[in-house]
Structures are given as structure tokens and as C-alpha cells.
C-alpha positions, 0 to 999 in steps of 0.5 A, a space after each residue: 500499499 505504501 508503494 501505491 498512490 492512494 487516497 489524496 495522492 491518487 486524487 492529486 495524481 488523477 486531477 494533475 494528469 487530466 489538467 496537464 493533458 487537457 492544458 497542453 492539448 489546448 495550449 499548443 494550438 492557442 499559442 501556435 506562432 506566439 514564440 515568433 511574435 515574442 522573438 520579433 518583439 525582443 529584437 525587431 528589424 524591418 525589411 522590405 518584402 516581395 509579395 508572392 501570392 495571396 490566397 484565402 485561408 481554409 479556416 475562419 476566425 470570428 466568421 472571417 476567413 483571413 488572406 494568407 499572404 506569401 512573401 519573400 525577403 532578404 536579411 543578412 545576405 540570405 533570402 527567406 520565404 514566409 507567410 502571414 494571415 491578414 484580416 480585413 482592416 489590418 495594415 497594409 493594403 496589399 497589392 496583387 500577388 507578385 506585384 506588391 511590396 510589404 514591410 516585413 518585421 523579423 527577429 534579428 537573431 532568428 531571421 526565419 521568425 517574421 511577419 507582415 507589419 501590422 499582423 501577428 503570427 498567433 491568433 490570440 497574442 499574449 492572451 493565449 498564455 492563459 491556456 498554460 495555467 492549466 498544465 501549470 496547475 496540473 504539473 504542480 499537483 503531479 509534483 505534490 503527489 509524486 513527492 508525497 509518495 516518494 517520501 512515504 516510500 523513503 520513510 518506510 524503506 529507510 525510516 526509524 520506528 517509533 510508537 505513535 498515538 492515533 489521533 483520528 480515523 475516518 473519512 476525508 471529507 475534503 477529498 472525494 472521487 466518484 462520490 466516495 471519500 478516502 479513509 484517512 488515519 492521522 497520528 502523532 509521535 515524539 522525537 527529541 521532545 518535538 511532536 510530529 504529525 502524519 497521516 495516510 489515506 486510501 480510497 480502499 477502506 479495507 487497506 486501513 481496516 486493521 487500524 480502525 480501533 487502534 490506539 497506538 501504532 508503529 510509524 517509520 520516520 526519516 531521522 533527519 526529517 521526522 516530519 517525513 513519516 509513514 505508518 508501518 504495515 506488515 507485509 
């Protein structure tokens, strides 16, 4: 049981995984093109580009299908080609394909990052960064779940035994999954006149059934960090 993710750890692991996967899945398309916009903002240069062709995009944003403008430009003695999505009202007014010129903004340290002046490569701009709130939150939950589990394993494998007093045994009402609360046992013990606390929870109530009526239990703690501790469960 100590080596499994149980109770609150399992909930943190599950929710963290869902937030991370969904957040990354949403964040990538939302932030597509944002790195180049940021790079251009940090070290922008302007050059004149030649329009190669215009074509209507196959997708719509706010019921509008942008014009995809393909252009060629030179910087540092090399020639580059790229494209920008131009919406109605965005400067400049573009000439017919192959005959017009446009002002191209590029990142001096990465000339392949470019865009037509007055446009942006990301659909939502810096606002798209909010999409990464979800994977960041998910990552934090995963971190706490994994750290808690690894600490319990370390205490169980290398810990020092101590007699602890059972403080409470009951359902953890702050955590619920599929309409069920995990069973949690909490304890406290003393090391060098300092009182330390610990707890263990499991969605499978039978895992902790043997401790339902216990007054005292044996726990294992890290001698260097007694706050890292876990219950001793015989194999």
C-alpha cells in the first residue's frame, strides 16, 4: 500500500494528469506562432518584402476567413520565404500577388521568425498564455503527489520506528472521487521532545481496516526529517 498512490495522492495524481493533458492539448494550438511574435518583439528589424501570392485561408476566425499572404524577403545576405494571415482592416493594403511590396518585421537573431507589419503570427496574442495555467496547475499537483509518495516510500524503507498515538480515523471529507471519500488515519509521535504528525489515506477502506480501533501504532520516520513519516504495515 505504501508504494501505491492512494487516497489524496491518487486524487492529486488523477486531477494533475487530466489538467496537464487537456492544458497542453489546448495550449499548443492557442499559442501556435506566439514564440515568433515574442522573438520579434525582443529584437525587431524591418525589411522590405516581395509579395509572392495571396490566397484565402481554409479556416475562419470570428466568421472571417483571413487572406494568407506569401512573401519573400532578404536579411543578412540570405533570402527567406514566409507567410502571414491578414484580416480585413489590418495594415497594409496589399497589392496583387507578385506585384506588391510589404514591410516585413523579423527577429534579428532568428530571421526565419517574421511577419508582415501590422499582423501577428499567433491568433490570440499574449492572451493565449492563459491556456498554460491549466498544465502549470496540473504539473504542480503531479509534483505534490509524486513527492508525497516518494517521501512515504523513503520513510518506509529507510526510516526509524517509533510508537505513535492515533489521533483520528475516518473519512476525509475534503477529498472525493466518484462520490466516495477516502479513509484517512492521522497520528502524532514524539522525537527529541518535538511532536510530529502524519497521516495516510486510501480509497480502499479495507487497506486501513486493521487500524480502525487502534490507539497506538508503529510509524517509520526519516531521522533527519521526522516530518517525513509513514505508518508501518506488515507485509
